[in-house]
DSSP file (Angstrom, degrees, kcal/mol; ACC not computed):
  #  RESIDUE AA STRUCTURE BP1 BP2  ACC     N-H-->O    O-->H-N    N-H-->O    O-->H-N    TCO  KAPPA ALPHA  PHI   PSI    X-CA   Y-CA   Z-CA
    1    1 A M              0   0    0      0, 0.0     2,-0.8     0, 0.0     0, 0.0   0.000 360.0 360.0 360.0 129.2   -6.5  132.7    1.8
    2    2 A N        -     0   0    0      0, 0.0     2,-0.4     0, 0.0     0, 0.0  -0.815 360.0-168.0 -94.9 108.5   -4.8  130.7    4.5
    3    3 A R        -     0   0    0     -2,-0.8     3,-0.0     2,-0.0     0, 0.0  -0.772  18.8-128.0 -99.8 141.0   -6.2  131.8    7.9
    4    4 A T        -     0   0    0     -2,-0.4    -1,-0.0     1,-0.1     0, 0.0  -0.632  23.7-121.8 -81.8 146.7   -4.6  130.9   11.2
    5    5 A P    >   +     0   0    0      0, 0.0     3,-2.0     0, 0.0    -1,-0.1   0.817  49.6 163.4 -62.4 -32.6   -7.0  129.3   13.6
    6    6 A G  T 3   -     0   0    0      1,-0.3    -3,-0.0     2,-0.1     0, 0.0  -0.239  69.5 -20.2  55.4-128.7   -6.5  132.0   16.3
    7    7 A R  T 3> S+     0   0    0      1,-0.2     4,-1.6     2,-0.1    -1,-0.3   0.405 112.5  95.8 -95.0   1.8   -9.2  132.0   18.9
    8    8 A R  H <> S+     0   0    0     -3,-2.0     4,-2.9     1,-0.2     5,-0.3   0.937  77.8  53.8 -64.4 -49.8  -11.8  130.2   16.9
    9    9 A P  H  > S+     0   0    0      0, 0.0     4,-2.8     0, 0.0    -1,-0.2   0.909 109.8  48.1 -55.0 -43.7  -11.2  126.6   18.1
   10   10 A P  H  > S+     0   0    0      0, 0.0     4,-2.1     0, 0.0    -2,-0.2   0.900 113.5  47.9 -63.5 -36.7  -11.6  127.5   21.8
   11   11 A R  H  X S+     0   0    0     -4,-1.6     4,-2.1     2,-0.2     5,-0.2   0.921 114.0  46.2 -66.9 -42.9  -14.8  129.5   21.0
   12   12 A V  H  X S+     0   0    0     -4,-2.9     4,-2.6     2,-0.2     5,-0.2   0.903 110.6  54.1 -65.3 -40.6  -16.2  126.6   19.0
   13   13 A A  H  X S+     0   0    0     -4,-2.8     4,-2.5    -5,-0.3    -2,-0.2   0.914 109.4  47.4 -59.7 -44.0  -15.2  124.2   21.8
   14   14 A E  H  X S+     0   0    0     -4,-2.1     4,-2.2     2,-0.2    -1,-0.2   0.904 111.9  49.7 -65.6 -41.0  -17.1  126.2   24.4
   15   15 A A  H  X S+     0   0    0     -4,-2.1     4,-2.3     1,-0.2    -2,-0.2   0.891 112.0  48.7 -64.8 -38.6  -20.2  126.4   22.1
   16   16 A I  H  X S+     0   0    0     -4,-2.6     4,-3.0     2,-0.2     5,-0.3   0.909 108.4  54.0 -66.4 -41.9  -20.0  122.6   21.6
   17   17 A R  H  X S+     0   0    0     -4,-2.5     4,-2.4     1,-0.2    -2,-0.2   0.928 111.4  45.3 -57.2 -45.6  -19.7  122.1   25.3
   18   18 A E  H  X S+     0   0    0     -4,-2.2     4,-2.4     2,-0.2    -1,-0.2   0.911 113.9  48.7 -65.2 -42.4  -22.9  124.1   25.9
   19   19 A A  H  X S+     0   0    0     -4,-2.3     4,-2.5     2,-0.2    -2,-0.2   0.913 113.7  46.1 -64.9 -43.1  -24.8  122.4   23.1
   20   20 A V  H  X S+     0   0    0     -4,-3.0     4,-2.8     2,-0.2     5,-0.2   0.923 112.9  49.8 -66.6 -43.7  -23.8  118.9   24.3
   21   21 A A  H  X S+     0   0    0     -4,-2.4     4,-1.9    -5,-0.3    -2,-0.2   0.917 113.1  46.7 -61.3 -42.8  -24.6  119.7   27.9
   22   22 A E  H  X>S+     0   0    0     -4,-2.4     4,-3.0     2,-0.2     5,-0.5   0.915 111.8  51.2 -65.0 -42.7  -28.0  121.1   26.9
   23   23 A F  I  X>S+     0   0    0     -4,-2.5     5,-2.3     1,-0.2     4,-2.1   0.934 111.4  47.4 -59.1 -46.8  -28.7  118.0   24.7
   24   24 A L  I  <5S+     0   0    0     -4,-2.8    -1,-0.2     3,-0.2    -2,-0.2   0.848 117.2  43.7 -65.2 -33.6  -27.9  115.6   27.5
   25   25 A T  I  <5S+     0   0    0     -4,-1.9    -2,-0.2    -5,-0.2    -1,-0.2   0.909 131.1  15.8 -76.8 -43.6  -30.1  117.5   29.9
   26   26 A A  I  <5S+     0   0    0     -4,-3.0    -3,-0.2    -5,-0.2    -2,-0.2   0.765 131.4  27.6-106.9 -29.1  -33.1  118.2   27.8
   27   27 A E  I  <<S+     0   0    0     -4,-2.1    -3,-0.2    -5,-0.5     2,-0.2   0.708  79.7 106.8-116.0 -23.3  -33.1  116.0   24.7
   28   28 A A      < +     0   0    0     -5,-2.3    -4,-0.0     1,-0.2    45,-0.0  -0.416  36.6 178.3 -65.8 128.1  -31.3  112.7   25.3
   29   29 A R        +     0   0    0     -2,-0.2    -1,-0.2     3,-0.0    -5,-0.0   0.439  40.7 113.8-109.7  -2.9  -33.8  109.9   25.6
   30   30 A D    >   -     0   0    0      1,-0.2     3,-1.6    39,-0.1    -2,-0.0  -0.596  54.0-155.0 -77.1 117.4  -31.5  106.9   26.0
   31   31 A P  T 3  S+     0   0    0      0, 0.0    -1,-0.2     0, 0.0    35,-0.1   0.677  89.0  71.0 -67.3 -14.8  -32.0  105.5   29.5
   32   32 A R  T 3  S+     0   0    0     33,-0.1     2,-0.9    34,-0.1    37,-0.2   0.727  77.3  89.1 -73.0 -20.0  -28.4  104.1   29.4
   33   33 A I    <   -     0   0    0     -3,-1.6     3,-0.1    36,-0.1    30,-0.1  -0.694  66.3-174.9 -80.3 110.7  -27.0  107.6   29.7
   34   34 A G        -     0   0    0     -2,-0.9     2,-0.8    28,-0.3    24,-0.1   0.264  48.1 -34.6 -83.7-149.2  -26.8  108.1   33.4
   35   35 A L  S    S+     0   0    0     22,-0.4    22,-2.6     2,-0.0     2,-0.4  -0.672  74.5 178.2 -77.6 111.6  -25.8  111.3   35.3
   36   36 A V  E     -A   56   0A   0     -2,-0.8     2,-0.5    20,-0.2    20,-0.2  -0.947  19.8-163.8-124.4 135.8  -23.2  112.8   33.0
   37   37 A T  E     -A   55   0A   0     18,-2.5    18,-3.1    -2,-0.4     2,-0.7  -0.983  18.8-137.6-118.6 126.9  -21.2  116.1   33.4
   38   38 A V  E     +A   54   0A   0     -2,-0.5    16,-0.2    16,-0.2     3,-0.1  -0.744  27.3 174.4 -81.9 115.7  -19.5  117.6   30.4
   39   39 A T  E     -     0   0A   0     14,-2.3     2,-0.3    -2,-0.7    15,-0.2   0.767  56.9 -12.3 -97.1 -28.5  -16.1  118.7   31.8
   40   40 A A  E     -A   53   0A   0     13,-1.4    13,-2.8   -23,-0.0     2,-0.4  -0.986  47.8-149.5-165.9 158.5  -14.3  119.9   28.7
   41   41 A V  E     -A   52   0A   0     -2,-0.3     2,-0.5    11,-0.2    11,-0.2  -0.993  10.3-165.7-136.2 130.7  -14.2  119.9   24.9
   42   42 A K  E     -A   51   0A   0      9,-2.4     9,-3.1    -2,-0.4     2,-0.4  -0.975   7.6-164.9-116.5 128.1  -11.1  120.0   22.8
   43   43 A V  E     -A   50   0A   0     -2,-0.5     7,-0.2     7,-0.2   -30,-0.1  -0.915  22.6-117.9-113.7 137.1  -11.5  120.9   19.1
   44   44 A T    >   -     0   0    0      5,-2.2     3,-2.4    -2,-0.4     5,-0.1  -0.340  32.6-108.6 -66.6 154.6   -8.8  120.3   16.5
   45   45 A P  T 3  S+     0   0    0      0, 0.0    -1,-0.1     0, 0.0   -37,-0.0   0.798 121.9  52.4 -56.4 -29.7   -7.4  123.4   14.8
   46   46 A D  T 3  S-     0   0    0      3,-0.0    -2,-0.1   -37,-0.0    43,-0.0   0.428 109.1-127.1 -86.6   2.6   -9.2  122.4   11.6
   47   47 A L  S <  S+     0   0    0     -3,-2.4     3,-0.1     2,-0.2    -1,-0.0   0.704  76.3 119.3  62.4  24.2  -12.5  122.0   13.5
   48   48 A K  S    S+     0   0    0      1,-0.2    44,-2.7    43,-0.2     2,-0.4   0.623  70.4  36.7 -93.6 -13.4  -13.0  118.5   12.1
   49   49 A R  E     - b   0  92A   0     42,-0.3    -5,-2.2    -5,-0.1     2,-0.5  -0.996  58.4-167.8-144.1 134.1  -13.0  116.6   15.5
   50   50 A A  E     -Ab  43  93A   0     42,-3.4    44,-2.7    -2,-0.4     2,-0.7  -0.981   9.2-157.4-121.9 119.8  -14.3  117.5   18.9
   51   51 A V  E     -Ab  42  94A   0     -9,-3.1    -9,-2.4    -2,-0.5     2,-0.7  -0.874  11.7-159.3 -97.9 116.0  -13.3  115.4   21.9
   52   52 A V  E     -Ab  41  95A   0     42,-3.4    44,-2.3    -2,-0.7     2,-0.5  -0.857   2.9-152.8-101.3 114.9  -15.8  115.7   24.6
   53   53 A A  E     -Ab  40  96A   0    -13,-2.8   -14,-2.3    -2,-0.7   -13,-1.4  -0.762  19.5-176.7 -88.3 127.6  -14.6  114.8   28.1
   54   54 A V  E     -Ab  38  97A   0     42,-2.4    44,-3.6    -2,-0.5     2,-0.6  -0.951  23.9-144.3-127.5 145.3  -17.4  113.6   30.4
   55   55 A M  E     -A   37   0A   0    -18,-3.1   -18,-2.5    -2,-0.4     2,-0.5  -0.948  19.5-160.2-106.3 121.2  -17.5  112.6   34.0
   56   56 A V  E     -A   36   0A   0     -2,-0.6     2,-0.4   -20,-0.2   -20,-0.2  -0.893   9.5-141.0-105.7 126.4  -20.0  109.8   34.5
   57   57 A H        +     0   0    0    -22,-2.6   -22,-0.4    -2,-0.5     2,-0.3  -0.692  60.4  49.6 -87.8 135.7  -21.3  109.3   38.0
   58   58 A G  S    S-     0   0    0     -2,-0.4    -2,-0.1   -24,-0.1     2,-0.0  -0.817  89.1 -41.6 133.6-173.4  -21.8  105.7   39.2
   59   59 A D     >  -     0   0    0     -2,-0.3     4,-2.3     1,-0.1     5,-0.2  -0.157  67.3 -86.4 -82.3-179.0  -19.9  102.4   39.3
   60   60 A G  H  > S+     0   0    0      1,-0.2     4,-2.2     2,-0.2     5,-0.2   0.869 126.9  48.6 -57.9 -42.3  -17.7  100.9   36.6
   61   61 A E  H  > S+     0   0    0      2,-0.2     4,-2.5     1,-0.2    -1,-0.2   0.905 111.1  50.3 -67.1 -41.4  -20.6   99.2   34.7
   62   62 A A  H  > S+     0   0    0      1,-0.2     4,-2.4     2,-0.2   -28,-0.3   0.891 110.6  50.7 -63.5 -38.7  -22.7  102.4   34.8
   63   63 A K  H  X S+     0   0    0     -4,-2.3     4,-2.5     2,-0.2    -2,-0.2   0.928 112.0  45.7 -64.3 -45.2  -19.8  104.3   33.4
   64   64 A E  H  X S+     0   0    0     -4,-2.2     4,-2.4     2,-0.2    -2,-0.2   0.901 112.9  50.7 -65.7 -40.5  -19.2  101.9   30.5
   65   65 A Q  H  X S+     0   0    0     -4,-2.5     4,-2.2     1,-0.2    -2,-0.2   0.916 112.3  46.8 -63.1 -43.8  -22.9  101.7   29.7
   66   66 A S  H  X S+     0   0    0     -4,-2.4     4,-2.7     2,-0.2    -2,-0.2   0.896 110.5  53.0 -65.0 -40.3  -23.1  105.5   29.6
   67   67 A R  H  X S+     0   0    0     -4,-2.5     4,-2.3     2,-0.2    -2,-0.2   0.919 110.2  47.5 -61.7 -43.7  -20.0  105.7   27.4
   68   68 A R  H  X S+     0   0    0     -4,-2.4     4,-2.1     1,-0.2    -1,-0.2   0.916 113.0  48.5 -63.3 -42.7  -21.4  103.2   24.9
   69   69 A A  H  X S+     0   0    0     -4,-2.2     4,-1.8     2,-0.2    -2,-0.2   0.890 110.9  50.5 -65.8 -39.2  -24.7  105.1   24.9
   70   70 A L  H  X S+     0   0    0     -4,-2.7     4,-0.5     2,-0.2    -1,-0.2   0.910 109.8  50.4 -64.7 -41.7  -22.9  108.5   24.4
   71   71 A T  H >< S+     0   0    0     -4,-2.3     3,-0.9     1,-0.2     4,-0.3   0.900 110.5  50.5 -61.5 -40.2  -20.9  107.0   21.5
   72   72 A H  H 3< S+     0   0    0     -4,-2.1     3,-0.5     1,-0.2     4,-0.3   0.852 111.8  47.6 -64.9 -35.2  -24.2  105.7   20.0
   73   73 A A  H 3X S+     0   0    0     -4,-1.8     4,-2.3     1,-0.2    -1,-0.2   0.445  82.6  99.2 -86.1  -1.2  -25.7  109.2   20.3
   74   74 A A  H <X S+     0   0    0     -3,-0.9     4,-2.3    -4,-0.5    -1,-0.2   0.859  79.9  53.1 -58.1 -38.1  -22.7  111.0   18.8
   75   75 A G  H  > S+     0   0    0     -3,-0.5     4,-2.0    -4,-0.3    -1,-0.2   0.918 109.6  47.4 -63.5 -43.9  -24.4  111.3   15.4
   76   76 A A  H  > S+     0   0    0     -4,-0.3     4,-2.2     1,-0.2    -2,-0.2   0.894 112.4  50.2 -64.2 -39.3  -27.5  112.9   16.8
   77   77 A M  H  X S+     0   0    0     -4,-2.3     4,-2.8     2,-0.2    -2,-0.2   0.878 107.2  54.0 -66.8 -36.4  -25.3  115.3   18.8
   78   78 A R  H  X S+     0   0    0     -4,-2.3     4,-2.3    -5,-0.2    -1,-0.2   0.914 108.8  49.1 -63.0 -41.2  -23.4  116.2   15.7
   79   79 A R  H  X S+     0   0    0     -4,-2.0     4,-2.0     2,-0.2    -2,-0.2   0.919 112.0  48.2 -63.0 -44.1  -26.6  117.1   14.0
   80   80 A V  H  X S+     0   0    0     -4,-2.2     4,-2.6     2,-0.2     5,-0.2   0.908 110.4  51.6 -62.8 -42.7  -27.7  119.2   16.9
   81   81 A I  H  X S+     0   0    0     -4,-2.8     4,-2.9     1,-0.2     5,-0.4   0.915 109.2  51.0 -60.7 -43.0  -24.3  121.0   17.0
   82   82 A G  H  X S+     0   0    0     -4,-2.3     4,-1.4     1,-0.2     5,-0.3   0.888 112.3  46.4 -61.8 -40.1  -24.6  121.7   13.3
   83   83 A E  H  < S+     0   0    0     -4,-2.0    -2,-0.2     2,-0.2    -1,-0.2   0.903 118.9  39.6 -69.2 -41.5  -28.1  123.2   13.8
   84   84 A R  H  < S+     0   0    0     -4,-2.6    -2,-0.2     1,-0.2    -3,-0.2   0.876 123.1  36.6 -79.4 -38.0  -27.2  125.3   16.8
   85   85 A L  H  < S-     0   0    0     -4,-2.9    -3,-0.2    -5,-0.2    -2,-0.2   0.735  85.6-151.1 -89.8 -22.5  -23.8  126.6   15.8
   86   86 A R     <  +     0   0    0     -4,-1.4     2,-0.3    -5,-0.4    -3,-0.1   0.935  37.4 156.1  50.2  53.8  -24.4  127.0   12.1
   87   87 A I        -     0   0    0     -5,-0.3    -1,-0.2    -6,-0.2     3,-0.1  -0.813  50.8-126.0-108.9 153.0  -20.8  126.3   11.1
   88   88 A K  S    S+     0   0    0     -2,-0.3     2,-0.7     1,-0.2    -1,-0.1   0.929 100.4  41.2 -64.1 -47.4  -19.7  125.1    7.7
   89   89 A T  S    S-     0   0    0     -3,-0.0    -1,-0.2   -43,-0.0     0, 0.0  -0.905  74.8-158.7-106.6 114.1  -17.8  122.1    9.0
   90   90 A V        -     0   0    0     -2,-0.7     3,-0.1    -3,-0.1   -12,-0.1  -0.818  25.1-124.2 -91.9 122.1  -19.5  120.3   11.9
   91   91 A P        -     0   0    0      0, 0.0   -42,-0.3     0, 0.0     2,-0.3  -0.241  19.9-105.6 -68.5 151.8  -16.8  118.3   13.8
   92   92 A E  E     -b   49   0A   0    -44,-2.7   -42,-3.4     1,-0.0     2,-0.5  -0.570  38.8-132.0 -67.2 136.3  -17.0  114.6   14.5
   93   93 A V  E     +b   50   0A   0     -2,-0.3     2,-0.4   -44,-0.2   -42,-0.2  -0.856  28.2 177.9-101.9 124.4  -18.0  114.1   18.1
   94   94 A V  E     -b   51   0A   0    -44,-2.7   -42,-3.4    -2,-0.5     2,-0.4  -0.985  15.3-146.9-125.8 134.4  -15.9  111.7   20.2
   95   95 A F  E     +b   52   0A   0     -2,-0.4     2,-0.3   -44,-0.2   -42,-0.2  -0.802  15.7 178.6-103.4 142.5  -16.5  111.0   23.9
   96   96 A E  E     -b   53   0A   0    -44,-2.3   -42,-2.4    -2,-0.4     2,-0.3  -0.995  32.5-112.5-137.4 145.1  -13.8  110.2   26.5
   97   97 A L  E     -b   54   0A   0     -2,-0.3     2,-0.8   -44,-0.2   -42,-0.2  -0.589  22.9-146.1 -77.3 132.2  -14.3  109.5   30.2
   98   98 A D        +     0   0    0    -44,-3.6     3,-0.2    -2,-0.3   -42,-0.2  -0.881  26.3 167.1 -99.8 110.0  -12.8  112.2   32.4
   99   99 A E     >  +     0   0    0     -2,-0.8     4,-2.3     1,-0.2     5,-0.2   0.100  39.2 114.5-110.2  21.1  -11.5  110.5   35.5
  100  100 A E  H  > S+     0   0    0      1,-0.2     4,-2.5     2,-0.2     5,-0.2   0.897  76.5  49.6 -60.2 -44.4   -9.5  113.4   36.8
  101  101 A L  H  > S+     0   0    0     -3,-0.2     4,-2.5     1,-0.2    -1,-0.2   0.890 110.3  51.1 -65.1 -37.6  -11.6  114.0   39.9
  102  102 A E  H  > S+     0   0    0      2,-0.2     4,-2.3     1,-0.2    -1,-0.2   0.909 110.3  49.2 -65.3 -40.6  -11.5  110.3   40.8
  103  103 A R  H  X S+     0   0    0     -4,-2.3     4,-2.4     2,-0.2    -2,-0.2   0.921 111.4  49.4 -62.7 -43.1   -7.7  110.3   40.5
  104  104 A A  H  X S+     0   0    0     -4,-2.5     4,-2.4     1,-0.2    -2,-0.2   0.908 111.1  49.3 -63.3 -41.9   -7.5  113.4   42.7
  105  105 A A  H  X S+     0   0    0     -4,-2.5     4,-2.3     2,-0.2    -1,-0.2   0.893 110.4  51.1 -64.7 -39.2   -9.8  111.8   45.3
  106  106 A R  H  X S+     0   0    0     -4,-2.3     4,-2.5     2,-0.2    -2,-0.2   0.912 110.1  49.1 -64.2 -42.3   -7.6  108.7   45.3
  107  107 A I  H  X S+     0   0    0     -4,-2.4     4,-2.6     1,-0.2    -2,-0.2   0.917 110.2  51.4 -62.9 -42.8   -4.5  110.7   45.8
  108  108 A D  H  X S+     0   0    0     -4,-2.4     4,-2.4     2,-0.2    -2,-0.2   0.911 110.3  49.2 -60.0 -42.2   -6.1  112.6   48.7
  109  109 A R  H  X S+     0   0    0     -4,-2.3     4,-2.3     2,-0.2    -2,-0.2   0.924 111.4  49.1 -62.7 -44.4   -7.1  109.3   50.3
  110  110 A L  H  X S+     0   0    0     -4,-2.5     4,-2.2     1,-0.2    -2,-0.2   0.912 111.8  48.5 -62.6 -42.6   -3.6  107.9   49.9
  111  111 A L  H  X S+     0   0    0     -4,-2.6     4,-2.3     2,-0.2    -1,-0.2   0.897 110.5  51.4 -64.2 -40.0   -2.0  111.0   51.4
  112  112 A A  H  X S+     0   0    0     -4,-2.4     4,-2.1     2,-0.2    -1,-0.2   0.899 109.3  50.8 -63.5 -39.9   -4.5  110.9   54.3
  113  113 A E  H  X S+     0   0    0     -4,-2.3     4,-2.1     2,-0.2    -2,-0.2   0.902 109.6  50.6 -63.9 -40.7   -3.5  107.3   55.0
  114  114 A L  H  X S+     0   0    0     -4,-2.2     4,-1.9     1,-0.2    -2,-0.2   0.913 109.4  50.5 -63.2 -41.8    0.1  108.2   55.0
  115  115 A R  H  X S+     0   0    0     -4,-2.3     4,-1.5     1,-0.2    -1,-0.2   0.897 110.4  50.1 -62.6 -39.5   -0.5  111.0   57.5
  116  116 A Q  H  < S+     0   0    0     -4,-2.1    -1,-0.2     1,-0.2    -2,-0.2   0.878 108.4  52.4 -67.4 -37.4   -2.4  108.6   59.7
  117  117 A E  H  < S+     0   0    0     -4,-2.1    -1,-0.2     1,-0.2    -2,-0.2   0.868 109.8  49.1 -66.4 -35.7    0.4  106.1   59.6
  118  118 A K  H  <        0   0    0     -4,-1.9    -1,-0.2     1,-0.2    -2,-0.2   0.809 360.0 360.0 -71.6 -30.7    3.0  108.7   60.6
  119  119 A A     <        0   0    0     -4,-1.5    -1,-0.2    -5,-0.2    -2,-0.2   0.475 360.0 360.0 -75.6 360.0    0.9  109.9   63.5
C-alpha cells in the first residue's frame, strides 16, 4: 500500500526536536558542545534524514567546535531517537548551524546606522 506522508513528517520532526533538545540538556557529556538551542528540525518525506538546525552561542571557534562535537554525537542521538520514538526507520541525524538570528541582528544594526546617518 502506497501511503502519502501527510502530517507524519512534521509530527516526527517535532518529536525529534524534543528528543535532541532533551539529550543535549541532560545526557550529552562532550564538553565541546557549548550552549546550543535546537531551533528547528526538517525531516524528509520518507523519514530517512532529519536536518537539525541549531543555534550555537559563542564566537566563531566555539560554534565550529560545537558543530564538530554535534556531528560526532549524531550516532548516539540517532540511537536515543530510535529508543524514544519507537519508529521503524530512524532517520540519519545531520546538524546545521542556524544563523538566522545573527543575520536579523546584523540587518537591524545596519538599518540603525542608516537612520543615524540620515539624522
